[in-house]
SEFILUM-757828 format. One record per residue: x, y, z of N, C-alpha, C in turn; residue in one letter. Coordinates in steps of 0.1 Angstrom, whole numbers, plus 5000, padded with zeros to 4 digits. Layout:
BEGIN
XYZXYZXYZA...
This chain:
BEGIN
560539467123560739347132559739247129M558539277122557639167118558439077108A559339137100560139057091560938957098E561538987109562338897117561438787123A560238827128559438727134558838627124A558538677112558038587101559138497096V560338547095561438457090561638347100N561538387113561838287123560638177123F559438227121558338127120558438037108A558938087097559138007085560237907088L561337947095562337847098561837737107E560837777116560237677125559337577118T558637637108557737547100558437447092L559637477088560337387079560437247085G561037227097561237097103559837027105P558837107108557537057110557036987098L557337037086556836977074557736857069L558936857075559936757070560036627078V560436647091560736517098560436527113E560536647119560436647134559036607139E558036647132556636617136555836557124I555436437125554636377113553136407115R552636487106551236517106550536447095L549236407098548536347087548036447077W547636397065547336477053546736607055G545536617062544736737063545536847070G546136817081546836917089548136957081V548736857075549936887067549636997056R548536977050548137077039547937217045K547337217057547037347064548437417068E549337337073550637397076551337447064V551337367053551937417041551237547036Q549937557038549237677033549737797042S549937777055550337887063551737927059I552637827056553937857051553937937039K553137897029553037977016552438117019S551538127028550938257031552038357037E552838297046553838377052554938417042L555238327033556238357023555738467014E554438467011553838567003553838707010S553538707023553538827031554938887033L555938787034557238837037557838927027R557438907014558038987003557639137004S556539167012556039297014556539367027F557139287036557439327049558439437050L559439437041560439537042559839677040K558939687030558239817028557239847040D556539737045555639767056556339817068A557539747072558239787083558739937082D559239967069559740107067558640207068A557440177063556340267064555840277079R555940167086555540177100556540267108A557840267104558840347110558540497108A558140527095557740667092556540707100V555540617101554340647108554640677123E555540597128555940617142556540747145E557440787136558240917138557441037134L556541017124555841137118554341147122E553841027126552341027129551541017117G550241007118549340997107548940857104G548040847094547540707090546140687097G545240627089543940597094544040467102E543840357096544140227103545640207102E546240207113547640217114548440107107S549440137099550240037094550939957105V551340037115552039977127551139867133R549839887134548939787139548839667131T548839687118548839577108550139487110W551339557111552539487113552539417126V552039477137552039407150551139287149K550039287143549139177142549839057135Q550539087124551238987117552338927125L553039017133554138967142553538877152R552438907158551838827168551438687163D550938687151550538557145551838467142E552938537138554138467136554638407150A554538487160554938437174554038317178Y552738327174551838227178552138097171R552638097158553037977151554237917159I555137997163556337947170555837877183E554837947190554337887203553737757201D552837747191552137617188553137507186V554137527177555037427173555937387185I556437487192557337457204556537387215D555237427217554437357227554137217223G553937187211553637047206554936967208Y556037017204557336947205557636917220T557337017229557636997243556736877248L555436877245554536777250554936637244M555336627232555736497226557036447233V557936547236559236507243558936447257A557836497263557536447277556836317277K556336267266555636147266556536027269L556035927277556935827282557435727272P558635677274559235567266559535447275L559835337270560235217278560535097270G560834987276561134867269560334747275S560334637268559534527272558034547272G557334477280555834497281555434637285L556234687295555934827299556134927287V557134897279557434977267556334967257G555734847255554634837246553434917251V553134907264552034987269552235137268L553535177271553835317269553735367255H554135277245554035327231552535337227R551635247232550235267229549735397235I550035417248549635537254550135657247S551435647243552035767236551335797223R550935687215550235707203548935777204F548135737215546835797217547035947221I548035967230548236107234548636197223K549536137214549936217202548836257193K547836157192546636187183545936307189L545736307202545036417209545836547207K547136547208547936667206547836717192L547836617182547736657168546436727165R545336677171544036747169544036887175R544736907186544837037192545637127183G546737077177547537157168546737187155V545937087150545137117138544137227141A543537237152542637347155543337477156T544537487162545237607163545737657149E546137557141546637597128545537647119I544337587120543237637112542837777116Q542937807129542637947135543738047130D545037997130546138087125545938117110I545538017103545338027088544238137085K543238127093542138227091542538367095S543338377105543838507110544738567099A545638487093546538537083545838577071L544838507067544038547055543338687058A542838707070542238837073543338947073D544538917078545539017078546039047064I546138947056546538967042545539057035K544239027037543139107031543239257035G543439277048543439417052544739487047R545839407045547039467041547039507026G546139457018546039497004545739637002E545039697012544639847010545839937011R546939887017548139967018549039967006Y548739876997549539856985551039856987R551439766996552839747000553639706987F554839766987555739736976556539606979R556639516969557339386970558839416972S559539326979560939346981561739356968I561139296957561839296944561339406935D560439486940559839586932560439726935E560939796925561539926928560540026932P560940116940560040226944559840326933S558640366931558340466920558940596923S559040626936559540766939561040766942S561540646945562940636949563240676964G562140706971562340756985561340686994T560840576990559740506998560240477013R561540437014562040397027562740507035N562740627029563440737036562540807046V563040827058562240897068562241047064I561141107063561041247058561641347068P561841467063562341577071563841557074H564641647069566041637070566541717082D566741657093567141727106568541777105S569341747094570641787093570741937088R569641987082569742117077570242227087V569642217099570042307109571542297113R572042167112573442147116574342217106S573942237094574742307084574942457088F573842507094573842657097574142687112F574742597119575042627133576042737134V575742837143576642947145577942907152E579042987149580342957155580342947170D579543037176579543037191578842927197D578142847189577442727194578242597191E579342617184580142497181581142477193V581142357198582042327209582742187206V584042187209584742057208585242007195G584942087184585442037171586442137164I586842237172587642347166588942287161E589642207169590942157165590742057153S589741977154589441887143589141957130I588342067131588042157119589342207113K590242257122591542317117592342207109D592342087115593041977108592441947094K591141947094590441917081590742027071L590642147075590942257066592342257061I593242217069594642197065594742087055D594041977058594141867049593541897035L592441977035591842007023592642107014M593342197021594042297014595542267010G596042167016597442137014597741997011N598941957008599241817005599341776991G599141656988599341596975598441656965R598841636952598041686941596941596937S597141466941596041366937594741396944E593741356938592341356944592441286957R591841346968591741276981590341276987L589941156992588741146999588941157014V588141237020588241247035586841197040V586941087048585741027053585541067068A584441137071584241167085583141067090V583540977099582740867103582340877118V581140847121580640847135579140827137G578740797149577340777151576440897149E575140887147574340997145574341087157G574341217154574341317165575741367169G576741317163578141347168578541487162L577941537152578341667146579041647133G578841547126579541527113579141627103K577841657102577341757092577841897096T577841927109578342057114579842077111T580641977113582041977110582241997095L581541917087581741927073581242067068A580142117074579642247070580642367073G581242357085582242457089583442457080K583842337076584942317066584642377053T583442337048582942377035582842527033F582342597044582142737044583342817048N584442757050585642827054586142927042N586343057046586543147035587843117028E588843067035590143037028589942927018G589142827021588842717012588042757000L587142857003586242906992587142966981K588243036985589143096975590042996969A590342896977591342796972590842706961H589542666961589042576951588242656940F588442606928587742666916586242656917S585842536922584342516923584142416934C582842436940582542356952581042306950R580742196957579342146957579042076971A577842096976577342026988576141946984W576241816986575141726982574741636994V573541646998572941557009572441437002T573041317006572741196998571541117004V571641087017570541007023570540867020G569540797025569440647024569240597010K568340657003568040606989568140716979E568640676967568740766956568840686943Y568540756932568740706919570040766914K570840676908572240726904572140846895K571240846885571140956876570641086883K569741076893569341186900570541246908D571341156914572441206922573441276913L573741226901574741286892574141426888L572841436885572241566881572441666893R572141616905572341706917573741756918T574741666916576141716917576441826907I576041796895576241896884575542026887L574342016892573542136895574242216906K574642146917575242216928576642276925E577342216916578642286912578342416905F577242426898576842556892576242646901H575442596911574642696919575542756930S576542686935577442746945578142876940V578442866926579142986920578243076912T576943046913575943116906576143116891N576743006886576842996871575642936865E575242976854574042906847574542776842P573742676842574042546837574342546822A575442486818575842496804574942406795S574342306801573542216793572242176802V571242136795570042086801570241936805E570041906818570441766823569141676824T568041736823566841656827566641526819H566941526806566741406797568041336795D569141366802570441306800570441166806M571141076799571340936804572640936813E572840826819573940816829575340856823E575640796811576840826805577040966801M576041036797576041176793576341266806E575641226817575841296829577341286834L577841166834579241146838580141226829I579941226816580741306807580641456809T579441506812579241646815580041686827A579941606838580641636850582141636848L582641536841584141526838584541646830R583741696820584141806812584141936821D583141946830583042066838584242066848H584741956852585841956863587241936858L587341906845588641866840589841956842K589542086843590642186845590442266858D589642206867589342276879589842196892K590242276902590442226915589142236923S588542116926587142116931587142056945Y586142096953585742036966584242006965M583941876970582541836971582341766984V581241796990580841727003579641647000V579741517003578641427002578241397017F577141457021576641447035575641327037D575841257048574841157052574741047042D575840977039575940867030575640737038V574740657033574340527039574740407030W574740427018574940307009576440277008K576740147011578140107013578940127000I578340096988579140116976578740246969D578440346977578140476971579240526962F580540506966581640566959581640516945W581240386943581140336929580240406920G579240476926578340556918578840696913D579840746920580340876917581740886912V582540786915584040806913584340836898E583640776889583940796875583640946871D582641006877582341146874583241246880A583841206891584741296898586241266895L586641306883587941256878589041316886L590141236886591341286893592241356883D592141496883592841576873594241626879N594641576890595941606897595941756900K594841816904594741956908594341966923K594741866931594541876946593041886949S592241816941590741816944590541736957S589441776964589141706977587641676978R587341556984586041506985585741477000I584741527006584441487020583141407020I583241297027582041207028581741197043V580541227047580141207061579241087061T579440997071578740867071578740807085T577740727088577740647100578440507098R578740477085579140347082580640347078H581440277086582840267084583140197070M582240107066582440037054582240127041N581540237043581540337032582940397030V583640427040585040477039585940367033A585740247038586540137033586440117018K585140127014584840106999585640206991F585740326996586340436988587840406986C588440326995589840296994590140206981K589140156975589440066964590040136952S589840266951590340336939590840476942S590940516955591440646958592040656972S593040746973593540766987592440816996P592440767008591340797017591940837031V591540947036591840977050590540967059H590640877068589440847077589540917090V588540997093588541057106587341007114H587640937125586540887133586140987144E585041047142584641157152584241087165L584741147176584541097189583541177197E583041127208582141207217582941317223T582241417228582941527234583641497247L584841557249585541547262584541597273H584641537285583741587295583741737298P584841797297584841947299584142017288N584341977276583642037264582142007265E581741887269580341857270579641937281A580341967292579842047303579642187298W580642237291580542377286579342397276K579142297267577942307258576642287265L576642197275575342177283574942307290F575942367297575642487305575142597295C575842607284575442717274574042697270R573542577267572242557262571142557274K571542497285570542487296570342617303A571442697305571342817313571442947305F571842937292571943057284573043147286G573343227276574543317277574343427288P573143457292572843557302573443517315S573543387318574043337331575543317330S576143347319577543317317577843167316G576843097313577042947312577442877325G577042937336577342877349576142807354S576342697361575342607367575042647381C573842667386573542687400574042567408P574642597420575242487428574242377431S572942417434571942317438571642217427E571942267414571542177403572742107397L573942127402575142077396575241927396R574941857407575041717407573941647398E572741707398571741657389572041677375L572641797372572941837358574041737353S574941697362576041607357575441467355Q574441427362573741297360573041307346D572341417344571641427331572641437319I573741507321574741507311575341377308L575541297318576041157317575141077308A573841097309572941027300573141057286K573641177283573841227269575041167263C575941117272577141037267578041117258G578141247259579041327251578641347237G577341317234576741327221576241477219L576841557210576441697209575041717206P574441637197573041657194572141637206L572441537214571641507226571841617237A573141657238573341767248572641897244I572641927232571942047227570442037229V569841917226568441887227567941887241A568641817250568341807264568541947271V569642007268569942137273568842237269G568442237257567342327252566042297260G565742167262564542137269564642187284L565742167290565942217304565842367305L566142437294566142587295564742637296S563742547293562342587294561742557307T562442487316561942447329562442537340K561642537350562042607362563342547368N564142637373565442587379565242537393R564442427394564042367407564442227406V565142177417565642047417564541937414V563441957420562341857419561841847404S561741957397561341957383562441887374D563641917377564741857369564841707372W564641667384564641527388563541447381K562341507380561241447372561741427357K562341527352562741517338563841407336L564741407345565841297344565241157345F564241137354563641007355562840967343D562241067335561441037324562041067310R563341087311564041127298563941027287L564040897291563840797281562540797274G561440807282560140797276559840927268S560441037272560241167265560841177251M561841087249562541087236561541087224L560540997226559640977214558441077214G558341167224557141257224557441397225S558541437233558741587235559341647222D558741767218559141837206560641867206P561141907218562541947219563541827215H563041707218563841587216563541517203L562641567195562241497183563341467173K564141567170565241547161566241447166D566541457179567441367186566941227184C565641207187565041077186565141017171N564841107162564841077148566241027143R567241107147568641077142569140947148V568840927161569240797167568440677162L567140697159566340587155566640547140S567040647132567340617118568240497117E569340487125570240377124569640247126G568640237136567940117138567040077127Y566340167121565340137110566140097098Y567340137096568040107084568639967084D568539897095569139767097568339657090L568939557084568239437080567639367092P566639277090565939227101566739147111H567739077106568538997116569439087125H569839197120570639287128569739367137L568539387134567639457143567439377156K567239247154567139157166568439157174S569639167167570839167175571039297183C570639407176570739537183569739547195L568539497193567539497204567939417216L568839327214569339237225570039327235Y570639437231571339527241570339577251F569039587248568039627257567739537268G568239417267568039317278569139337289L570139417286571239437296571039577302F571439597314571239727321571939837313P571439957316572040077310573540097313E574240137304575740157305576540027308S575839907306576439787308577539757298C578739717302579739677293579639527291K579439487279579039347276580139267270I580439147275581439067269580939017255N581739047245581339017231581138877229C582038787234581938647232580638597238A580238647250578938607256577738647247R577838767242576738827233576638737221L577738697215577738617203577138487206I577438427217576838297220575338307222R574938417228573438437231572738447217L573338527208572738547195572538407188W573538327189573538197183572338107189I572338107202571338027209569938077206A569738207204568438267201567938237187E568938197178568538167164568638287155G569338387160569538517151570538497140F571438397142572638387133572238287122V572338337109572038257098573138147095Q572638027092573637917089574437947077Y575737907078576637927066577537807065S577637757053578437637050579937677051K580237807048581637837046582337877059R581637897070582237937082581337897094T581937917106581137877118580137987122T579137947130578138037135578838147143S579838117150580538217158581138327149E581738287138582338377129581338467122Q580138407119579038487113578538587123V578338547135577838637146578838747148A580138717147581138827149581038927138E580738877126580538967114579339057117E578239007123577139087127577539197136Y578239157147578739257156579539367150L580439327141581339417135580539517126N579439467120578639547111577939657120E577439617132576839707141577839817145L579039777147580139867151580439957139V580539907127580839987116579740087112D578440047116577340137114577240237126R578140237135578240337146577040327155S576440207156575340177166575840117179L576940047178577539977190578940037192V579240067204580540117208581440007213Q582639997209583639907214584339967226V584239907237584839967249586339907251S586539787247587839717248588039627236E589239617231589639527221590739437227R590839307222591839227226593139257219D594139177221595539207216595539207201I594639127195594639117180593739217174S593039307182592239407176590739377175G590439247179589039207179588239277191R587039307189586139367199586039267210A586239297223586039207234585039257244S584839387245583839447254583039557246I581739557246581039657238579839707246C579139807242578039867248577339957238Q576140007241575440107233575340237241V575240347234575140477240573840477249H573840547260572740547269571440587263D571440687254570240727247569740627237L570740567230570340457221569740337229M570240317241569740217250568240247253H567940377255566540417258565640377246E566140407234565340377222565240227220I566240157223566140007222565239957232V565240007244564339957255562839977250I562640097245561240127240560840037229R561740007220561339917209561139767214K562039727223561839587228560439567235T560039667242558739657249557639667239E557739757229556639777219556539657211E557639587207557539477198557339337206L557239347219557139217227558439137226G559539207222560839137221561339107235F561139197245561639177258561239287268G561439257281561039357290561739347303R562039457310562739457323561639447333V561739337342560739327353561039417364L560039497368560339587379559439547392N558739437391558039387402556739457406G556439557397555139637399554039577391V553739637380552639597371553239517360D552939387360553439297350552339247341L551239297341550139247333550339257318S551139367315551439387301552639307295H553139207304554239127300553738997294C552438977292551938837289552438787276S552738877266553238837253554738857251K555438897261556838927259557638797258T558638797249559438677247560638667256R561138777262562338777270562138867282R562638817293562538907305563938917312I564139037317565339067324564939107338T565439037348565139067362566339137368I566039267372567139347377566839387392Q567839377400567839427414567039337423R565739317420565039237430563839177423S563239067428562139007423561438917434I560138907433559438817443558638717435D558138617442557438507436556138557430D555538657436554238717431554438767417G555538837414555838887401555938777391A556638667394556738557384555438487383L554638477393553338407393552438487383E552538617383551638697374551838677359S553038627356553338607341553638457338I553138367347553438227345552838167332K551838237326551238177314551838247302H552838327303553438397292554238297284S554738337273555538247264557038287264K557538317276558938357278559838257273V560838307264561838217259563238247266R563438367272564738397277564538467290T565438427300565438487313566938527317V567038657321568338707325568138757340F569238747347569338807361570438907361L570239027366571339127368571239197381F572339217388572439297400571439247411N571339117412570439057422571339017434I571039077446571739037458571138907464D569838897463569138777470567938737462K567738607460566638557453565738487463L564338487461563438407469563838257468P563638187479564038047479563437967468D562238007464561437927454561737967440S562638067438562738127425563138027414F564137937417564537847406563437757402M562737697412561737597408560537667402K560237787406559037857401559337897386T560437957384560738007370560837897360S561437787365561537667356560237607353I559337597363558037537361557137627352A557337767354556437857346556837867332N558137877329558637907315559137777308F558237697305558537567299559137567285K558937687278559437697264560837767264L561437787275562637867276563737817267M564437917260565537877252566837927258K566838037266568038087272567738117287V568638057295568638087309570038127313L570138257316571438317319571438367333D572138287342572138317356573538367360L574338417351575638467354575638567365E576538557374576738647386575538647395D574638557395573538557403573838477417S573038507427573338447440572638307442P573138217434572538077435573637987438I573337867444574337767447573937627443D572837627435572437497430571537507417Y571437407409570437397398569437287402L568137307402567237207405567137097394P566736977399566636867389565636907378E564636997381563637027371564237097359G565437147359566037217348566037117336V566036987339566036887328564736887320G563736957325562436957318562337067308N563337157307563337267298563937207284L563037137277563537057265563937157254F563437277255563737377244565037457247N565737427258566837517262568037497253L568537617248569737617240570937677247H570637747258571737827264571537817279Y572537777287572537767301573837817307L573737927315574937977321574737997336S575737937344575737967358577138017361V577738087352579038147354579138237366K580238227373580438317385579438297396N579038177398578038147409578638037418T577938007428578337907438577837767435E577337737423576837607419577937507420V577637387427578637287429578337157420K577037127418576637007412575737027400I576036967389575136977377574236847378I572936867378572036757380572036657368P571836537370571836427360570736457349K569736527353568636557343569036647332S570236707333570736787322570836707309I571036577311571036497299569836497290G568736557296567436557288567436677278N568436777280568436897272569036877259L568336807250568936767237569136877227L568636997230568837107221569937207226S570537167238571437257244572737277236L573137407233574237437225575437497234E575037577244575937647252575737607267I576837557274576837537288578037597294L577737707301578837787307578937767322D579937697327580137667341581437727346L581837827339583137897342583037967356K584137947363584238007377583137967386N582737847385581737787395582537687404T581837617412582537507421582337367415L581837357403581637227397582937157394V583137037399584336967398584236837390S582936807387582736677379581436697371E581536647359580336657350579636517350L578336517350577536397350577736317337P577736187338577836107326576836137315V575636187320574536217311574836327301E575936397304576336507295576636457280I576836327279577136267266575936277257R574736297263573536297254573336427247N574136527250573936667245574636677231L574036617221574736607208574936737201K574136837205574236977198575137067205K575737027216576537117224577737167216L577937297217579037357209580137417219R579637447231580537527240580337467254Y581437427260581437377274582637427281L582437517290583537577298583337547313M584337487319584237447333585537457340V585837567346587137587354587037717362Y587937727372588037847380589337917377Q589238047377590438137376591138127389Y592438137389593238147401594538217398N594638347402595838427399596638457412Y596238397423596838437436598238407437T598738307430600138267430601038357422S600338447415601138537406601138487391G600638367389600638307376599638387368S599938397355599038477346598238377337S598238247341597538147333596438087343I595138087338594038037347594037887348A593437837358593237697358593637617371G593137667382593337587395592437467396A591137497394590137387395589637347381A589737217378589237167365588237057368V587537007358586536907360586836777355A586336667362586436537357585236507347K585536417338584536377328584436227328V583336177322583236037321583235987306H583135857305583135797291581935847284R582135867271581035917262581136057258G582136127263582336267259582636277244L583136167238583536167224582336177215G581136157220579836167212579436307209S580036407216579736547214580536607203L580236557191581136587179580936727174T579936807179579736947175580537047183D581136997194581837077203582937167196L582837297198583837387193584837427204Q584337447216585237487227584937407240K586037357245586037267257587237297266L586937337278588037377287587537397301S588237357312589437277312589037147319I589437027314589036897320590236817324I589936727333590936617336591036527324E592336497320592536427308593336297311A592736197316593436067318593435997304D593935877304594035807291592635787284S591635757292590335737287589735867281Q589935977288589436107283590236147270A591536117270592236157258591736077246L591335947248590735867237589435927232D588635977242587336037238587536167231E588536247235588836377228589336357214L589936247211590336227197589236227187M587936207192586836207183586236347180K586736447188586136577187586836667177L586736637164587536697154587236837151R586036887156585637027153586237127164Q586937077174587337167185588237277180L587937397184588837507181589437567194R588937537205589537567218589537447227K590637417233590737297242591637337254L591237297266592037307278591937177285G593137127288593236997295594236997306I594036907316595136877326595436727325R596436697318596736547316597436497328P597536357329598336297339599736287336Q600636267346602036247344602236127335N603136137325603536027316602636017304G601636107302600736097291601236187279N602436227279602936317269602736277255G603036157251602836107238601336107233K600536067242599036067239598536207237D599036297245598636437244599136497230V600336457226600836507213600036447202C599636317203598836257193597436327192A596936367203595636437203595736577196L596736647200596936777194597136767179I597936667174598136657160596836617153A595836557160594636517154593636627153N593736737161592836847161593236957151L592936937139593537027128592937167129E591737187135591137317135591437397148N592337347156592537407169593137547168L592537647175593037777175593637817189E593137757199593537787213593837657220S594937647227595337527234595937557248L595337497258595837517272596137377277T597437347281597837227288598437257301V597737217312598137257325598437127333L599637107338599836997347599337037361M599136937370598636967383599537057391A600837047389601737137395602837167386S603637267388604837297380605937197381K605837107391606837007392606536877384E605336867379604936747371605536767357E606036657351606736667338605636687327I605936787319605136817307606036787295L605836677288606636637277605836637264D606136737256605436757243606336747231L607536687233608536687223608136597211Q607236497213607036407202606036457192S605436577194604636637184605536697173L605336647161606236687150605736827144S604436847143603936967137602737007144S602637137149601437187156600337217146P599037227151597937267142598237407136P598037417123598437537115597737657119Q596537647125595737767128595937807143Y596737747150596937777164597337917166L596537997174596838137177597138167192Q596638077201596938097215597337967221R598437977229599037857235599437887249L599037807259599337827273599837687279Y600937687285601537567290602037587304L601737487313602237497327602737357331T603937347337604437227341605937227342G606637107342608037097343608537057330N609437147324609937117310611337167309M612237067306613637107305614037187293K613237157282613537217269612237247262K612137367256610937397249610837307237L609637267233609437177222610037237209P610637147201611237197188610137267179D608937217180607837267171607337407175W607737457186607237587191607637697181I608837687175609237787166608537787152I607637687150606937677138605537747140K605237807151603937867154603937997147L603737997134603738117126602538207128K601438147133600238227135599938257149N600738217158600438237173600638387176V599638437183599638577187599738587203I599338487210599438497225600038367229R601038377238601838267243602038287258L601638187266601838187280602538067285G603738077290604537967295604837987310L604337897318604637897332605337767336D606637767333607337637333608437647344L608737527350609937507358610837417351S612137417355613037317350613737357337G613437477331614037507318615537537320L616337477311617837487311618337587300T617337637293617737737282616937867284E617437967278616838097279615638097269D614438107274613238087265613138207254P613638327258613438437248614338417236I615438347238616338317226615738227216R614738147221613938057212612738127206V612138207214610838267210610838397202L612038457202612138597198611738617183H611838507175611638517160610138487156A609338457166607938427162607338547155L606938537143606638657134605438737138P604438667144603138737147602838747162N603838717170603538717185603238857190L602138877196601639007201601739007217L601538897223601538897238602338777243E603238797252604038687258604038697273L603638587279603738577294604738467297R605738497305606738407309606738397325L606738277330606838267344607538137348G608038127360608637997364610038007368G610637897372612037897377612937917365T613838017367614738047356616038077363Y617137997360618338007368619338117363N619038177352619938277347619638407355Y620638497355620538617362620238737353E620138707340619938817330618838787320L618038887317617138887306617738987296F618138937284618739027274617939027261H617339137258616539147246617339217235F617739147225618639207215617839277204E618539367197617939447186617239347176A616039387171615339307161614439197167G614639167180613839067186612339107188W611439017187610039037190609539157182F609439157169609139267161607739317163P606739237166605339277168604839277182K605639237191605239217205604639347211L603439337217602839457223602739447238Q602639317243602539297258603539197262K604239227273605239127279605039127294L604838997299604738977313605738877318N606638927326607738847332607438837347L607038717352606638697366607338587372H607638607385608138497394609538437389D610438527386611838487383612738527395F613038427403613738457415615238487414V615838447402617238467401617638587393A616738647386617038757376617438877384V618638937380619139057386619139177376K619139147363619239257353618339227341S617839337336617039327323617739427314V618139377302618739467292617939467280I617639587275616739607263617539687253I618039627242618839697232617839787223E618439887218617639967209617239887196K615939887193615439807182614739677186G614939647199614239527205612739567208A611839477206610439507209609939647206M610139687193609839827189608439867191P607439767192606039807193605439777206D606239757216605739717230604939827236I603739797241602839887248602739867263R602839747267602639717281603739617286E604339647297605439567303605139547318L605039417322604739377336605939297341V606539337352607639267357607439237372I607739107376607639077390606638967393G606838907405607938937414609338887410P610238977410611638947408612539007419C612638927430613138987443614639037442P615438987432616739037431617039147420L615939187414616039287404615939427411L617139487413617239607421617539727412M617839707399618139817391617139837380E617039967375616139997364616439907352I615439857345615739777333616539867323P617739827319618639907311618039917297I617940037292617440047278615940067277G615240087289613840097288613340227281I614340317280614040447273613840427258E614340307253614240277239612740237235H611940207245610640157242609640277241L609740337229609040467227607540457228K606940347225605540327225604940267238Y605840257248605340197261604440287268L603240237271602140307277602040277292K602340147295602140107309603340017313L603840047325604939977331604439937345L604439807348603939757361605039677368V605339707380606139617389605239557399F605239417399604339347407605039287419S604539317431605239267444606639297444C607039427441608439467441608539607446M607839637457607739777462609139817466V609839737474611239767479612139787467K612139697457613039707446612839837438Q611539867436611239997428611540117437V611340107450611740217459613140257457Y614040157456615440187454615740227440Y615040177430615140217416614940367415M613940417422613540567421614640657427T615540597435616640677440617740697430K617740617420618640637409618440767402D619540837399619440967393618840967379E618840847373618340837359616840797358N616240767370614940717370613940807362W613840937366612941027359613241027344E614541037340614841047326614440937318K614640807323614340697315612840647315V612040707325610640667326609740787322T610240907319609341017317608440997305E608840917295607940897283606840797285H606840727297605840627300604640687308I603440697302602340757308601940707322P601940567323601540507336602640417341D603240437352604140347359603540317372V603140187374602440137386603240037393L602940027406603539907414602339847422F602339717423601339647431601939567442T601139557452601639467464600439407471F600739307478599639227485599839257500L598739307507598839327521597539287528E597639207538596439157545595439087535A596039017525595138947516594539027505G594839157505594239247494595339307485K595039317473595939377463595739527463W596939597463596939747462597639787450F597139897443597839947431598140097434Y599440127432599840267434600640317422C600740447420601540507410602940547415R603840567405605240587409605340717418K604440817416604440937424604240907439E603440797442603140767456604340707464D605340657456606440597463607140697473L607240817468607940917476607340947490S606040917491605340937503605440827513S605940707508606040597517607340607526L607240567538608340557547609140427544F610540437545611340317543610940197552P610540227564610140117573608840047568E607940127562606740067557607039987544Y607940037536608339967524608939827528V609839827538610439697542609339607548E608339657554607339577561606439507550R606039587540605039527531605739437521I607139437521607839347512608239217519C
């Protein structure tokens, strides 16, 4: 993490030397000297960070490498503080015009001279400190980033904790029996071509155990002519790896090596392996593979001799498996956490031992389940924690103490050492920019499910995302997130309709490790309102559950850059003013879901602010001072009471994201947008805007929007009669990916016919209003995946127009529709996965032919008050997982009386119905209908 801090300091020094701050000669030379010193030190930091990691996990060392790394990190932070502090003070100096302006400029010049002298003193001190750090660092003989390791293992954490996993006894194996049987079948049967089986999953899931049980299966031993087991690890030399493979093939069968391999070159080793395997059916396991292009190092040696040879690769990296696909058939098995029942069985076996029959005492059951939940279904964690508990007295108070201290014990208790090592390895293997991204999860509460889009915006605002000419910062940040997922460090909880991660989290024990690292590195800290003296150097704070003014006062001189609030029911009245006054260098202020109803005028003094969110709060007015936040990139006002943006918003030239609207689904509409915001002249100056939604769009606003050519997401509510101007705007926004056009009501005319060709990258389209005929261009939407139409006045059947859209995955239809029949013909909607039909008052029948919507997973119908019969052909939807009838209790009640009801719905796992009673929504399953009285059904309808 020193590498990350130094890189950030170097990025901060760049503008200082170029244009943002003009320094006279002497100071400029000192700054350049610091920059050169940091660049020199940076080349050794990869090795230093790796050795610090080994030192942390293994102990040892006289003058700690970790101490050296920390001192360098602190100086890098100090550079950032000096520059940000200077920039802040310059920004606050007065400007003016006329005589007053002249006087202000004179005063400003004198004050800047004083500030520069202060900066010069600080810089000289930093230079001296860096020279001292560099001198002490020379004794460690750090390896340059460009210098190969002499041993080839310099960055490898010693001690292989997987050895025991290979020798786990059968009676200790839980939850992988069926997977093991599938793998054994895959290894022994099937195609004659060489096959790679990749077992992928996070550390501690049991990949090595599973591969070991497969490798040692007696049937497979007899099936293959020769076998080899090779533990690969993080670093290796290709020639050493090839020698090991050849040696293992001989040692498993106790054959003497036919040739001496020690002096062989790479080509000779590959040839020797191919000669050895050419007429054999072989099995080889490569355990613990980290290098993405590992397959490229071994594929030529492991020839495909069409004798059903099999290769198993265990890895945490999905990209390792993907790379193998370049030249070989690959079967990928993603190992999952244990089912709760299996996890409980393993926990009881380890915590209470076989003598107790694996049963848990009743007084410890609830606490045991809480401890088990912390393990998150991870076998390694369950075995380690269960083993630790087996040494404790079976007393509730003792177990409660352990539960409360489990996170801190990860790094110290011998029983948890291997668990800590395995989980930590993934973090230490990350490049510096991904380490910062992973540590950010420590700012969120444990088990928190995080919106991926929010996380990506936060990373951008923090400066973690490297600039790229070829793509947007959002796309680069999404690549970062996907890499953390592919490395099995981040879990995806939900994906959107296109398969992109939408909600994510980290495993609870990984969260404990991340929390420990954030505190150790000064990256961030959770405020608990108790002892905050150790927070003086922290860069980010998370306030959870409660906070008082005294706690904030105690850290007012810290250099906090980021503030989060979570699970706060009430804030002190002075919180907003106090926090803003104290943390002048703040970059991120995230107040999402907090109990606030205003933003103080003082928020405009946070000149360094890049991210401001008051999402899901009662804030009504945005102060005019927001126009001072010239660095602001993200402004999230979603689901607030803000109805108008101040004219000063036009000053925010770096703004990339501006969301301001309220969700409203009470009418049954599936398209958001009841409350939108008014804007003023000058919006067109925000040319960096990527996302803007939802605003009032009169003629003036439409003219301003024409200037925002970078927009990728836009939501507007135009005025009646502005159809042609709206079409001209849409045609002008070539990068548009998401478009929402909402009229004030479904009775207002929405005329989009004059648009000849829609933006070619458009993926999401939502329209609300009165429209007699769908626009001709709508059938040209070859890339659209989500389409929402809440329209009145249609005189044609919309599904007859939309059915051929080639990539449509989700369709929401609502509004007045005078036909009595929805008829889905064979071949229609080939890729559709979600269909929502709501508020169709005339529809009496739904017919689904065999072959229509073949991939549908979710179907929502209602309210459709006249639809009294089961949708005909619903039994053809073989992949349907969820069927929902909304506000149709009476109709569904009578459907269930049909003798075919059970037959045509038995293949659907979830059939639900919803209804509104006394202002509250209720969700019930189809089984519950039989318990309702007819009188109650009539009443709630």
